[in-house]
N, C-alpha and C positions, 0 to 999 in steps of 0.2 A: 576574613571569609574563608571557609573551607574550600579547597580546590577539588573536592570530591562531589560528584553528582550521584543521586540515588534514583533508581528506577523501581517502581512497584509493578510487578507483573513480568513473568519470564516466558510469555508467549512470543510469537513471531515479532510483534511490534517492539516489545521491550528488548528482545535479543538483538534486533537490527540496530536499535538506538544505542545499545551498549557497544556494539562493534564500531559504529561510527564515532562514538566518543573516544574509544580506546585508539582507534586509528589516528585521531587528532591529538593524542597524548593526554587525555583527561582521565583521571581516576574515576571509577564508577563502581557502585555497589548495586547488585540486582537482588531484589527481595521478592519472595513469593509465599503466599499463605499456605499453599499445598505442601504435603510432605515430599512430593516428587512428581515426575511425569505421570499423568493419568493413563497414557496410552490410548486415549480416545481418538478416533480417526478424524472427526470434525470436518473442516473444510477440505475441498478436494481439488484445488487448482491454482496455478500461478499464471497470471496474465503477462502479456508481452512487456508492459512497463516495469513490472517487478523483475522479470528476467533480464531486462536491460540493466537495471541497477546491479544485479548480481554479477553480470558480465563486467560492469565497470569496476567491480571489486575483485575480479579474477576468480570467482567461485561458481559461476553459472554451470560449469561442466559437472560439478558435484550433484546438482539438482537434476540436470538433464539425464545423467546416467541412471537415475532411479525412476524418473517420471515417464509418462507416455504422452506424446504430443497429440492433441486433437485440433484439427484445423477448422472447427466450427465452434460458435458460441450460440447464444440465444437471447431473445428478448421476449419474455413471457411465453417461452416455448416455441417461438417462431425463429427459424434458423438464421444465423448470421455467418457470413463467409469471412473467416479470418485470414485467408490466403492472400488477400490484397492489402493487408495491413503494412504500412511503411516501416518495416523493422526486420531485423535478422531473425526474429522469433514470431512469425505469423501464425501463432497457434496459442492455445491454452495448454499448459503442462499439467496433466492429470497426476497429481502427487498429493497424498493425504497429509493433513496438517501435522500428524504425529511424526511423519518422516521429515517434514520441513523443519519442525522444531528440533529434531535430533541433529540435523545437519547444521542448523544455525548455532546450536549450543556447542557443537564441535568447533565451529569456526570461531565463536567467541572465546572458547578455551585457549585457542592459539594466541590470543592477545592477553591471556591471563585473567579473563573474566570468569568468575565463579558465581553460581546462583546460590543464594542463601535460602534454602527451603525451610518450610515451617516458620516463616518470618512474616506474620500478618501485621500490617500497618494499622495501628489503632489511634494514633495521635499525630497531628501535624501542627506545628507552631512556627509561624513565619516571623522573621525580624528583618531589620535593614541589611543584615550581613549574611543571612542564610536561612535554613530551615532545620528545625529540630524534629526528627522523626522518631516516634515512639512505637515500639513493637508490643505484641500481645504478651510476651514474656517479661515485660517491664524494661527491657533494654532500650537505650536511646542513643542516637548519634546525630552529629551535625553534618549537613550537606549544603553545598552552594545552591543547588536547585533539586527539586523533586519532580520526576515525570511519572504521572499516573498512567500506566499501561495495563491496568488491572481489571479490564473487562466492563461489560455493560452495567453491572451493579457496582461500579467503582467506589471503593472506600475513600480513595484520595479525592475524587470529585466531591463527594459528600462532605468530607472534612474541610475542604477548601471553600465550601459554600457556593459552589458553582451550580447555577440553575441548569435543569435538563428538560427543557420544554419539548413538546411534540404531540403526537397522536397515539391513542391507545390501540391495542390489538383488536382486530375484527375477525380473525380466523385462528384456527389451530392446525399446525402441521406436525406430523410425527415422522421420525427417521429412525431406521434400524439397520445395522450391519448384521446380516443373518445368513444362514445357509437355507437353501430351498431344495425340497425333494422333487418338486415339479416346476422348474423355472419356465418362463415363457421362452419360445423358440429364439427370440432376439430381444435386444434391449428395448424397454418401454420408457418413454420420457414424456412426462406431463400429459398422459392420456386423460382426456376430459370425459366426465360422465355427469349426469344430472345431480349426483351427490358430491362432486368435487373432482379432484384429479389425483393420479398416482403415477409413480415411476418405479421401475425395477431395472437397476443398472449393475452389470457385472464389473466390479472394481478390480478384484484380484482373484486368482484361481481358487475356487472352493466357496466363495461367499459373494453376496450381493448387497447392494444398498437399496433398501425399500423406503419410499417416501410417500406419504399421503397428505392431502390438504383438504380440510373440512372448512368450507367458508361459512361465515356467520355463526360459528360456534367458537366461543372463547373458553378455554379450560381454566378452571380455578388454579391458582398458583400452587395449592397444596394437593392437587389431584395427582395420584401416583403415575409415574411414567414406566410402563411395563410392556413387555413383548405381547402380552395378552391384549392390552389396549390397542397396540399397533395392529395386531391380527384382526381385531374387531373392526377397526377403521378400514383396513384393506378389504375385508370381505364386503363391507357396506358399499365401498366405492367401486371395487374391481370385480366383485362377485366370487372371489377365491382368495385364499391366502398363499397359494403356490407351494403348499407344504412347508411353510416357514418353521424353522427350528434353530436351536443353538445360537442364540443372539450373542454377538460380541459387544454391542453397544446400542442403546436405545435412548433417544433424546426427543425433546419437544421444543418447538419454537413458534413464534407468531409473527405478526407484521407490525408490531409497535414500532414507531419511527420517532426517535428523539435525538436531539443534538445539543451538546453543551453550549450554553450561551457564550462562553469564553473558553478558548483553548489555552489561555494563559491568565492566571490570577496571581500577580506578584511573582513569587519564586516557585509556583506550582504550575506545571504544564500538563496537558492531557493529550493522549494519542491513542489511536486504535478504537476499540469498542468503548473505552472510557469516554471518548469524545463523541461517539454517535452509535446508535443501534438502528437496525432496519431489517426488513425481510431479506433473506440471503439469495436474492434473485440475481443470477448472472455471476455468482462467485466473486463479488466485488469487495466484501468486507475485509478479509485478510490482506488483500492487495492494497486497499486504501490505507490500512493501518501501517503497513511496511513503508508505503510512500510518505505517510506522515513522518515516520521516524527518520527517513532520509532527509526530508526538508528541515526537520528540527535539529538533527545531529550536528551539522557543521556550524549552525548558528549558535547553539548552546556551547559548543566547544570554543568558538571564537570569543564568546562573552566570558566564560569561565577562565580562559587563559589571558584575558585582558587585552585582546586584540580588536575588540569591537565594543561599542556602547551597549548597555543593557537593552536599549530601545530596539535593537536589532531583533530581539525575540518577538516584538509585536508583529513583525512581518510574517511570522509563522501562522498566527491566527488570520491575518489578512489574506494569505495565499491559500491556506489549506481549509479554512472554514467554508468558503464557497464550494470547494471540491466535495467536502462531506455533504453539504446541502444538496448538491446535484445528485449524489448517490441516493440520498433519501427520496428525492423527487422522482428519480427514474424507477426506483423500486416500488414506490407507491403506484406509479403508472402501470408497472408490470402486474402488480396485484390486482388492480382494477380490470386489467385486460384478461386476467385469468379466471374471473368469476364465472360460474355457470349461468345459463339463461339465454333466451333467444336474442335479447338486445346485445349482450356481449358477443354472442356468436356472429351477429351481423357486423359488429365493430371489428372483430378479429378478421373476418373475411376482407373487409376494406383495408385493414392494416396489413394483412398478408400481401395484398396487391401492391401496396406501397413499398413494403420491405423487399419485394422482388426487384425493385429498381436499384441499380448499382449505387447511385448517389445516396439513397436513403439507407441501404444496407451498410455502406461504408461509414456513414455518419454514426450509426448506432454501434457498429463494431469499434469505432474509435472511442466512443464514450465508454462502453463497457470495459475495454482494455486500458482506458485512461491515457492512450497515446495522444488524444486531442486536447489534453489539459493546457490551458493558457492562463498564466498568472496575470493579475491586473496591474500591469506596469506601464500603461499608457499606450498611445497609438502612434508613436514616432516611427514605427516600422511594423509592417504586418506580421513579422516573425517574432517580435519582441514578446517575451514571456513564454514562448513555446520551447519544447525540447529540440535538440539537434540530434539527428540519428547517428548511428555508428559509421562514420565515414571511413572509407578505405583511403589511406594516405601513403605517399611514397616520400619518406624522409631521407636525410643524408646517409643514414646507415641502412636503408632498405625499406621494404614495405612494412606498414604497420596499420593499426586501426586506432581511431580516436579513443574508443573505450579502453584500449590497452594502455594508453597514456594516463588513465585515471585509476589504475590499480592501487596506487598509494595515495591516501588522503593526507591532509595536513600541510599542503604546500601549494603554491601557485604554479600553473603550467601555462606558459605563453608559447603559442604556435603561430608562425607567420610564413608567408610565401617566401621562397628562396629568391624571388625576383625583387624583393624589397630588402631593406636593411636587415641585417642579422638581428634576431630578437635577443634581448638581454634578459638574463635570469636575475630576479631581485630576491635578496634574502635567501630563504630556504627553497625557493622555487626552482624551476627548470625551464630551459628554453629548447625548442625543437624547430628546426627549419624544414619546411615542406617544399619539395620541388614539383609535385604533381598532385592534383585532387581528382582521382578517378571518380566516376559516378558511383553512387551507393544505392542500396535498395531503399530509396527514399524519394519523396516528391521534391526534395531540395537537392538539385543536381550539382549546383556549384556554390561555393562559399561567397555568396553575394553580400553577406553581412558578416560582421565579426561576432564572435561567440564568447560568452562567459561560462566557464564550467567550474563547478565546485564539487558537488557529489553527483548531481545530474546536470549534464550540459544543457545550455539553453541559449537561444540567439540573443544578441544585444544589438541595439540599433546602429545603423551606419553613422559614422562620425560626421558632424556638421563641419563647415569650414572653421568655425570658431574652436571646435574641440578636436580638430583633426590630429593634433599632436598627441592627444591622449588615447585615441582609438583609431586604428587604421582599418580601412575596408579590406576584408580578406584575411583576417587574423582570428585565431581561436585562443581565448584566454580564460584563465580562471584560477580558483584557489579556495581552500577552506581555512586559510589563516590570514584574514585581513589585518592590515596594520592598524595601529591605534587611532590614527587620524582619520577623519571622515565625517560626513554628515550623519546625525543621529538617525537610527533606523535603517541605514543602508550599509551594505558591506563596504569596507574601505580598502579592500584589496586593490592595489594600484591598477590591476588589470581588469577590475570588475565594475560593471555598471548595470547589470541586470539582476535576475534572480535565478537560483538553481531550483531543482526538483522540489 
């Protein structure tokens, strides 16, 4: 079997997956059908959970330096307060996808990852030992696994025969990055009229992002996407085009919502838009794809390197498919809540009253930011399957943070209280003794349970009397290189008994 993995698609999902594989010592080839970066601005925000991952890899500052923090989000245009989120990043970082991709590609290059542009996948043939990938130019090569991160019209998904059920589009939305001769005095977001809604947002000096939504109109796939069509839509909904000119980019999208029946089919895996498409409400798409890649990366590396059974890859579908389903579910709800008409207006007024309540607002903010994700690992402990926040720690060598200890993947990290026996480092892992656990910006104030960390840290259940020797209360443990032994489908890292991001 080849030790190399192949990734189709050099967007954020594919690049993060490549970085995670290289961090764990796996050779990877990234393929993309395009001749190079398109420069299209596309998505415009990184949520807290994605920023936490970047912090865990020591590169968050690169993105923070270029982005603009916004302490609010929304649910169908109704505002959510992100300042109460239990994280060091209680905001959405306003940063265009083109910039995100540039930073990720630079990071990947530091690990020797190079994107093979103009490399369209046209054939996929699986065997017991690997995948033969054929390109449009006739070239072919073998890989241990192929990850399809090639977008909503994924060629890899089609060639693997993975079904893509869901619901068709019911609306047409247009987006343009343009200059305006007569912009509104302040930003406009989802202003509703009888003909639909529109937004005019100042993203960077000199240009604006203009968006319109026409409900109950579905554009034909071959209908041209032009600035004139955007102008016509804006005039119909807003009554003016604000002097629109000099378009940088114009795009069209709808609310079709589909999800791959399987995120894994043999040696082919799907992530990002290849795994699901949905209306881009709340800026969840890019972030969900990156978080798919983080969940998949350590598992695929462990399997390729022979440290875990192949069945471990089944947990990727088990953990991330429900997350994708929930994104489709909440974006459908947001679309329904955005439609014009007196019935919807009444519903929005009722919902606005509910969302003004702290508990409701926080619940929706946790969902949109993905900080509330809990993987289905059982009910042995209320924290099992949840993430652990970035705790401030005082170690033997001074103050540190939990995420700082995770900057290097590919090894186990065992952390325990200095009041207990000194932790032992196994294999290529490391051990850290903690003398104090100061409170962190989190609802979890003390380490009442032990924690398994791989790429994203998460709580593991308190040890029972029977298993007390294997897991002690008050310890943080983890790794992305489980040993060979272990039950099928579970990480067999000696310090691991839960699931990471």
